[in-house]
NUTORKE-477456 format. One record per residue (C-alpha): residue number from 1; x, y, z. Coordinates in steps of 0.5 Angstrom, whole numbers, plus 2048, in hexadecimal, padded with zeros to 3 digits. Layout:
<pts>
PT resi   X   Y   Z
PT  NUM   X   Y   Z
...
</pts>
This chain:
<pts>
PT resi   X   Y   Z
PT    1 79D 936 82A
PT    2 7A0 930 827
PT    3 79F 92A 82B
PT    4 7A2 922 82B
PT    5 79B 91E 82D
PT    6 79C 917 82E
PT    7 796 912 82E
PT    8 797 90B 832
PT    9 793 906 830
PT   10 793 8FE 830
PT   11 796 8FC 82A
PT   12 79A 903 829
PT   13 79D 909 82C
PT   14 79D 90F 827
PT   15 7A0 916 827
PT   16 7A0 91B 822
PT   17 7A1 923 823
PT   18 79A 926 823
PT   19 799 92E 822
PT   20 794 92F 828
PT   21 790 935 824
PT   22 78F 932 81E
PT   23 78E 92B 821
PT   24 792 928 81C
PT   25 797 923 81C
PT   26 79E 927 819
PT   27 7A3 921 819
PT   28 7A2 91A 816
PT   29 79F 916 81B
PT   30 7A4 911 81F
PT   31 7A1 90A 821
PT   32 7A4 905 825
PT   33 7A0 8FD 827
PT   34 79F 8FE 82F
PT   35 7A4 8F9 833
PT   36 7A2 8F3 835
PT   37 7A2 8F3 83B
PT   38 7A0 8FA 83C
PT   39 7A3 8FB 842
PT   40 7A4 902 844
PT   41 7AC 903 843
PT   42 7AB 8FF 83C
PT   43 7A6 904 839
PT   44 7AA 90A 83C
PT   45 7AF 908 838
PT   46 7AB 908 833
PT   47 7A9 90F 834
PT   48 7B1 911 834
PT   49 7B1 90E 82D
PT   50 7AB 912 82B
PT   51 7AF 919 82D
PT   52 7B5 917 82A
PT   53 7B2 916 824
PT   54 7AF 91C 824
PT   55 7B6 91F 829
PT   56 7B1 924 82C
PT   57 7B3 928 832
PT   58 7AD 92B 835
PT   59 7A6 928 838
PT   60 7A2 922 836
PT   61 79B 920 836
PT   62 79A 919 837
PT   63 793 915 836
PT   64 793 90F 83B
PT   65 78D 90A 83B
PT   66 78B 90A 843
PT   67 789 90F 848
PT   68 78E 914 849
PT   69 78D 918 84F
PT   70 793 91E 850
PT   71 797 91A 84B
PT   72 797 913 84F
PT   73 793 90D 84C
PT   74 78D 90B 850
PT   75 78D 904 84D
PT   76 791 900 848
PT   77 78B 8FF 843
PT   78 78D 8FB 83D
PT   79 795 8FC 83F
PT   80 799 8F8 843
PT   81 797 8F8 84A
PT   82 79C 8FB 84D
PT   83 79A 902 84B
PT   84 796 902 851
PT   85 797 908 854
PT   86 79D 90B 850
PT   87 79F 912 850
PT   88 79F 912 848
PT   89 7A1 918 847
PT   90 7A7 918 84C
PT   91 7A9 911 849
PT   92 7A9 914 841
PT   93 7AD 91B 843
PT   94 7B2 916 846
PT   95 7B3 913 840
PT   96 7B3 919 83C
PT   97 7B9 91E 83F
PT   98 7B3 921 844
PT   99 7AF 923 83F
PT  100 7A8 926 841
PT  101 7A3 921 83F
PT  102 79B 922 840
PT  103 796 91C 840
PT  104 78F 91A 83F
PT  105 78A 915 83E
PT  106 78B 912 836
PT  107 783 913 835
PT  108 783 91A 838
PT  109 789 91B 834
PT  110 785 919 82D
PT  111 77F 91D 830
PT  112 783 923 830
PT  113 785 922 829
PT  114 77E 921 827
PT  115 77B 927 82A
PT  116 780 92C 829
PT  117 782 92A 822
PT  118 77D 924 81F
PT  119 776 921 820
PT  120 774 925 826
PT  121 775 92C 823
PT  122 76F 930 826
PT  123 76C 92A 829
PT  124 768 92C 830
PT  125 765 929 835
PT  126 769 922 837
PT  127 76D 91E 832
PT  128 770 918 833
PT  129 777 915 82F
PT  130 777 90D 82F
PT  131 77E 90B 82C
PT  132 77E 904 82A
PT  133 785 900 82B
PT  134 788 8FB 82F
PT  135 783 8FE 834
PT  136 77D 903 834
PT  137 77E 90A 836
PT  138 779 90F 838
PT  139 77A 917 838
PT  140 774 91B 83A
PT  141 774 922 839
PT  142 76E 927 83B
PT  143 76D 92D 837
PT  144 774 92C 835
PT  145 776 92B 83C
PT  146 77B 924 83E
PT  147 779 91F 843
PT  148 77F 91D 844
PT  149 780 915 844
PT  150 77A 911 843
PT  151 77B 90A 841
PT  152 774 908 83F
PT  153 778 903 83B
PT  154 779 8FF 843
PT  155 771 8FF 844
PT  156 76F 8F7 845
PT  157 76C 8F3 840
PT  158 767 8EE 840
PT  159 76C 8E9 841
PT  160 76F 8ED 847
PT  161 775 8EF 844
PT  162 777 8F6 841
PT  163 773 8F7 83B
PT  164 779 8F9 837
PT  165 77C 8F1 838
PT  166 776 8F0 834
PT  167 775 8F6 830
PT  168 77C 8F9 82E
PT  169 77F 8F8 827
PT  170 784 8F4 82B
PT  171 77F 8EE 82C
PT  172 77E 8EF 825
PT  173 784 8EC 823
PT  174 785 8E8 829
PT  175 77E 8E4 828
PT  176 780 8E5 820
PT  177 778 8E8 81F
PT  178 776 8EB 819
PT  179 774 8F2 819
PT  180 76D 8F2 818
PT  181 76D 8EC 81E
PT  182 772 8F1 821
PT  183 76E 8F7 820
PT  184 767 8F5 824
PT  185 76C 8F5 82A
PT  186 76E 8FC 829
PT  187 767 8FE 828
PT  188 766 8FA 82F
PT  189 76A 8FE 832
PT  190 768 905 82F
PT  191 761 903 832
PT  192 763 902 838
PT  193 767 90A 838
PT  194 761 90D 835
PT  195 75C 909 83A
PT  196 761 90C 840
PT  197 763 913 83D
PT  198 75E 915 839
PT  199 763 919 835
PT  200 761 91E 830
PT  201 766 91C 82B
PT  202 76C 915 82A
PT  203 773 915 826
PT  204 775 90F 825
PT  205 77D 90F 824
PT  206 783 90B 825
PT  207 787 906 820
PT  208 780 902 81E
PT  209 77C 908 81C
PT  210 780 908 816
PT  211 77C 902 815
PT  212 775 904 816
PT  213 773 903 80F
PT  214 773 8FB 811
PT  215 76F 8FC 817
PT  216 76A 902 817
PT  217 765 8FE 814
PT  218 765 8FA 81C
PT  219 764 902 81F
PT  220 75D 902 822
PT  221 75E 908 827
PT  222 759 90E 826
PT  223 75E 913 829
PT  224 762 917 823
PT  225 768 915 822
PT  226 76E 916 81D
PT  227 775 913 81C
PT  228 77C 917 81F
PT  229 77E 91C 81A
PT  230 785 91A 81D
PT  231 785 913 81D
PT  232 78C 910 820
PT  233 78E 917 820
PT  234 78A 919 826
PT  235 78E 918 82B
PT  236 794 91A 82A
PT  237 791 921 828
PT  238 78D 921 82E
PT  239 793 920 833
PT  240 796 925 82F
PT  241 791 92A 830
PT  242 790 928 837
PT  243 798 929 838
PT  244 797 92F 835
PT  245 792 932 83A
PT  246 797 930 840
PT  247 79C 933 83D
PT  248 7A0 937 843
</pts>
């Protein structure tokens, strides 16, 4: 089944048509900068722009950077505060001629792509994917089954603030840190995850994963890990796969 997948991030919103059986993009990826401020209406306009770009007339899968409960944003996370409590699927459907949207947490979507088609294939036990970008997303799977809406980046760091404010890629950019210095922060976070969950395997994804050669030496974690195979397309693929599985 072919499905349009859209991945909403703090810096960019990306869409592509996905072959959900093969876990592959079958169109060029179309990207639009995330509007600032990233209000519900502004992002809904971008969703409509992506839908129109592909002239798509069927279900759409969407990865969203917040806890998502039955299509509703529980928190605003790294977007605009107005997102809290918004029924995302209804909003996007309203802007897209009543097309049906299936919404999933962005890191959960990336995890689905990796577990089905990427670095998590054939991995059992507790597998955790960490997406590194504007925030620190997390997708947790036990024997291939998703445990949805974990947000490990919201755990508090030593300064009492969410650890993603200290260790996400946005912190590296904001504070103009070299990769070796920032890598130590990211390692701190990964050790935190290892201590709390004792995973059998870790997968590092998100935009920063493409540059792991610049900070790999700073990662001292003992748990086995791999870099995402689907890289920045993981959220698109996972969102589309999730929509296909909920297709009516």
